[in-house]
C-alpha positions as CSV (number, residue, x, y, z in Angstrom):
1,X,-3.2,2.8,-27.5
2,X,-1.8,1.3,-24.3
3,X,-3.3,3.7,-21.8
4,X,-5.3,2.7,-18.3
5,X,-6.7,4.7,-15.3
6,X,-7.7,3.3,-12.1
7,X,-8.8,4.3,-9.0
8,X,-7.2,2.0,-5.8
9,X,-5.7,2.0,-2.1
10,X,-2.4,1.4,-1.9
11,X,-2.0,-2.0,0.3
12,X,2.3,-2.1,0.5
13,X,4.3,0.1,2.9
14,X,6.2,2.7,0.2
15,X,9.8,2.5,0.3
16,X,11.5,5.1,-2.2
17,X,14.7,3.0,-4.1
18,X,17.6,4.3,-6.2
19,X,18.0,2.8,-9.5
20,X,19.6,4.1,-12.6
21,X,20.8,7.0,-11.6
22,X,17.0,8.2,-10.0
23,X,14.5,7.2,-7.8
24,X,11.7,4.7,-8.2
25,X,9.3,3.4,-6.0
26,X,7.2,0.4,-6.6
27,X,4.0,-0.7,-4.7
28,X,0.6,-2.6,-5.1
29,X,-3.0,-0.9,-5.2
30,X,-6.0,-2.9,-4.6
31,X,-8.1,-2.3,-7.5
32,X,-12.3,-2.7,-7.2
33,X,-14.3,-3.5,-10.2
34,X,-17.9,-3.6,-9.9
35,X,-19.8,-5.6,-12.7
36,X,-23.1,-7.0,-13.7
37,X,-23.9,-10.6,-14.5
38,X,-27.7,-12.3,-15.7
39,X,-30.4,-11.7,-14.0
40,X,-28.7,-7.8,-12.9
41,X,-26.8,-9.3,-9.7
42,X,-23.9,-6.9,-9.4
43,X,-20.3,-8.5,-8.3
44,X,-17.7,-6.8,-7.0
45,X,-14.0,-8.1,-8.0
46,X,-10.8,-6.8,-6.0
47,X,-7.2,-7.4,-7.6
48,X,-4.1,-6.4,-6.2
49,X,-2.2,-4.6,-9.7
50,X,1.6,-3.7,-9.5
51,X,2.4,0.0,-10.0
52,X,5.9,1.7,-10.7
53,X,6.7,5.4,-10.4
54,X,10.2,7.2,-11.2
55,X,11.9,10.4,-10.7
56,X,10.0,13.4,-9.2
57,X,7.0,11.1,-9.2
58,X,8.4,8.3,-7.7
59,X,9.2,11.2,-4.9
60,X,5.9,12.9,-5.0
61,X,4.5,9.9,-3.9
62,X,6.6,8.6,-1.4
63,X,6.0,11.9,0.7
64,X,2.4,12.6,-0.1
65,X,1.3,9.0,0.4
66,X,1.3,6.2,2.7
67,X,-0.5,3.1,3.0
68,X,-3.8,3.0,2.7
69,X,-4.1,6.4,1.1
70,X,-6.3,6.3,-2.5
71,X,-4.7,7.6,-5.7
72,X,-6.1,7.8,-9.1
73,X,-3.3,6.7,-11.5
74,X,-2.9,7.0,-15.3
75,X,-0.2,4.4,-16.8
76,X,0.9,2.4,-19.4
77,X,0.9,-1.2,-18.7
78,X,4.6,-3.0,-19.5
79,X,5.9,-6.4,-18.8
80,X,8.6,-7.2,-16.5
81,X,10.1,-10.3,-15.9
82,X,6.7,-12.1,-17.0
83,X,4.6,-9.9,-14.4
84,X,2.5,-7.5,-15.7
85,X,3.6,-3.3,-13.9
86,X,1.8,-0.4,-14.7
87,X,4.1,2.4,-14.9
88,X,2.9,5.5,-13.5
89,X,2.3,8.7,-16.0
90,X,-0.2,11.0,-13.5
91,X,-1.4,10.5,-10.5
92,X,-3.8,12.3,-8.0
93,X,-5.1,11.8,-4.6
94,X,-8.5,11.2,-4.1
95,X,-8.5,14.5,-1.8
96,X,-6.2,16.3,-4.6
97,X,-9.2,18.5,-6.8
98,X,-6.5,20.6,-8.0
99,X,-4.6,18.0,-10.6
100,X,-6.8,17.3,-13.4
101,X,-6.7,13.9,-15.0
C-alpha cells in the first residue's frame, strides 16, 4: 500500500498554479524524525520533502495556510523526473481539530 502520513512545517511561499485545466500547489515541508540509536541516545533528523495538492485541496491549502504553518498530510508517493513527490489526499492544519485523518 502506498500511504504516507507526515507532520511538517511549510517552508515555501505558496503559489497556486494552473495546470491541466485545474489548480495545483507544489511546496516543500520540513519533516522531523526522532530515533533512538545504540546506547539510548536520541537523534533528530530534519528532512525537506516535496508535496503537491490538486484542485480543491490546492485552493484550500493556498487560502488557509502560509509559510511556517504546520500541516498533517496523508499522501501517496510518486516519482516525477527522478524526484519523489508526495501527492496530498487529505490534510489538516495543526489547529484544525474538526477534520479527522
